[in-house]
C-alpha positions in Angstrom: 49.1 48.9 50.9 50.9 46.0 53.2 48.1 46.5 55.5 45.3 46.0 52.8 47.3 42.7 51.4 47.3 41.5 55.1 43.6 41.9 55.2 43.1 39.9 52.1 45.3 37.0 53.3 43.3 36.7 56.5 40.0 36.9 54.9 37.6 33.9 55.6 38.4 31.1 52.8 34.7 30.7 52.4 34.5 34.1 50.7 36.9 33.0 48.0 34.6 30.1 46.9 31.5 32.1 46.6 32.1 32.6 42.9 32.5 28.6 42.4 29.1 28.2 44.2 27.5 30.9 42.0 28.9 29.3 38.9 27.5 25.9 39.8 24.3 27.3 40.6 24.3 29.0 37.1 25.3 25.8 35.5 22.5 24.1 37.2 20.0 26.7 36.3 21.2 26.3 32.5 20.8 22.6 32.7 17.3 22.8 33.9 16.4 25.4 31.2 17.9 23.1 28.5 15.9 20.1 29.8 12.6 22.2 29.7 13.4 23.2 26.2 14.0 19.5 25.0 10.5 18.8 26.6 8.6 21.5 25.0 9.0 21.6 21.2 8.5 25.1 19.7 6.1 24.1 17.2 2.3 23.3 18.5 0.6 20.8 16.2 -2.8 21.9 15.3 -5.7 19.6 15.5 -6.3 17.6 12.2 -9.0 18.6 10.0 -10.9 15.3 9.2 -12.5 16.8 6.1 -9.0 17.3 4.4 -8.0 13.9 5.6 -5.2 12.1 3.2 -5.0 8.5 3.1 -1.7 6.8 4.1 0.2 3.6 4.0 -1.4 1.1 6.2 -5.0 2.5 5.8 -7.6 0.3 4.7 -10.4 1.5 2.4 -13.6 0.0 1.2 -14.3 0.8 -2.6 -17.8 0.5 -3.9 -18.8 0.5 -7.7 -22.4 0.9 -7.6 -24.2 -1.8 -9.8 -20.8 -3.7 -10.2 -20.6 -5.6 -6.9 -17.8 -7.9 -8.3 -15.4 -4.8 -8.5 -16.5 -3.6 -4.9 -13.7 -4.7 -2.3 -11.7 -3.6 0.5 -8.0 -2.6 0.1 -5.0 -1.9 2.1 -2.8 0.8 0.9 0.7 -0.8 0.5 4.2 0.3 1.5 4.5 1.9 -2.0 1.3 4.0 -1.4 -0.8 2.2 -3.9 -3.8 -0.3 -4.2 -4.1 -3.1 -6.6 -7.7 -2.7 -8.3 -9.0 -5.6 -10.4 -9.0 -5.0 -14.2 -7.3 -1.8 -13.8 -3.9 -2.5 -12.0 -1.9 -0.4 -9.5 -3.4 2.9 -8.7 -1.5 5.6 -6.2 -3.4 6.1 -3.1 -1.3 7.6 -0.3 -1.6 11.2 -0.1 -5.1 11.4 -1.8 -8.5 12.3 -0.2 -11.1 9.6 -0.5 -12.9 11.8 -3.1 -9.6 12.2 -5.3 -9.1 8.3 -5.0 -12.8 7.8 -6.1 -12.1 10.2 -9.1 -8.8 8.5 -9.9 -10.6 4.9 -9.9 -13.6 6.3 -12.0 -11.1 7.5 -14.5 -9.2 4.3 -14.7 -12.1 2.3 -15.4 -13.5 4.8 -18.0 -10.0 5.0 -19.6 -9.8 1.2 -19.8 -13.1 0.8 -21.4 -14.4 -1.3 -18.6 -17.2 1.0 -17.5 -18.4 4.1 -19.3 -20.0 5.9 -16.3 -19.0 4.5 -13.0 -20.1 5.6 -9.8 -17.5 5.2 -7.4 -17.5 5.5 -3.5 -14.4 5.2 -1.1 -14.7 4.9 2.6 -12.0 4.4 5.2 -12.7 1.3 7.0 -9.4 1.4 9.3 -6.9 4.0 9.8 -3.2 3.2 10.2 -2.3 2.9 13.9 -0.7 5.3 16.2 2.3 4.9 18.4 2.8 5.9 22.1 6.3 5.6 23.4 8.4 6.8 26.3 7.0 7.1 30.0 3.8 4.9 29.6 3.2 1.5 31.1 2.7 -0.2 27.8 4.3 1.4 24.8 3.3 0.2 21.4 1.1 0.5 18.5 -2.6 1.2 19.1 -5.9 1.4 16.8 -6.8 5.0 15.8 -10.3 6.3 16.3 -11.4 9.6 14.8 -11.4 12.3 17.4 -8.9 10.4 19.7 -6.8 12.8 22.1 -3.5 12.4 23.4 -5.0 11.7 26.9 -7.1 8.9 25.4 -4.0 7.4 23.6 -2.0 7.3 26.8 -5.0 5.7 28.5 -4.7 2.8 25.9 -1.1 2.5 26.5 -1.7 1.7 30.3 -1.4 5.4 31.6 1.5 7.4 32.5 4.4 6.1 34.7 5.4 8.1 37.9 8.2 9.7 36.1 6.4 11.1 33.1 5.5 14.6 32.0 1.8 14.7 31.8 1.0 18.2 30.5 2.3 18.0 27.0 3.9 15.5 24.6 6.1 15.2 21.4 4.2 14.1 18.3 5.6 13.1 14.9 2.8 13.4 12.4 3.6 12.1 8.9 1.4 12.8 5.7 1.1 9.1 5.2 3.0 9.1 1.9 5.8 6.6 1.1 8.4 9.4 1.6 7.9 9.2 5.2 8.2 12.8 5.6 6.7 14.1 9.2 6.6 17.1 11.2 7.4 17.2 14.8 5.7 19.5 17.4 4.0 19.5 20.7 0.6 18.5 21.8 -1.5 18.9 25.0 -3.7 16.1 26.7 -6.7 17.4 25.0 -5.3 17.6 21.5 -6.7 15.5 18.7 -4.6 13.1 17.0 -4.2 12.0 13.3 -3.8 8.6 12.0 -0.3 7.3 12.3 0.7 9.9 14.8 3.9 8.8 16.9 3.6 10.1 20.4 6.5 10.3 22.9 6.0 11.1 26.6 8.9 12.5 28.2 10.5 11.7 31.5 10.4 14.5 34.4 14.0 15.6 35.2 13.1 17.1 38.6 
């Protein structure tokens, strides 16, 4: 028994610090996994369906009332989600499709006794801008164009920095309604953006 204790006392001190080294390595690995999980949100945002696009705060629309040129005009959807339409007043617009807004305007014109059978057309002339943040050379807001991808948005923002993660990004996508509700997810370089998207390019940790 005394012989065994003597062997333990004479053992190489380096042998006794192996557990500490293993603990450090495990901690480093956990940190890398944690960083990777932060850079890669679990939810992958789908490409937006342009046929189901809903208007949002900041969108500009052109309203045409056929045979009534004095009522045709361009409008910007305000912070309260409405437009101020002549002879009708304030009408909700955010969260509606263009067809729904057409129906709403037509109903208001009929209900107010202004036009018996109005023919209304609504077109989006300018979408609300996107924002590109994080590891790009010129973070900021940029005009949205239908079909724009993440990579095209980054190009508008001056390209990636040398520290950036380039194969995915975080994206906050809003419905455009005044409530400001949004979903966060992950997009790739070829993912199609939606108006109002807020893209965040992360920094590489290694």
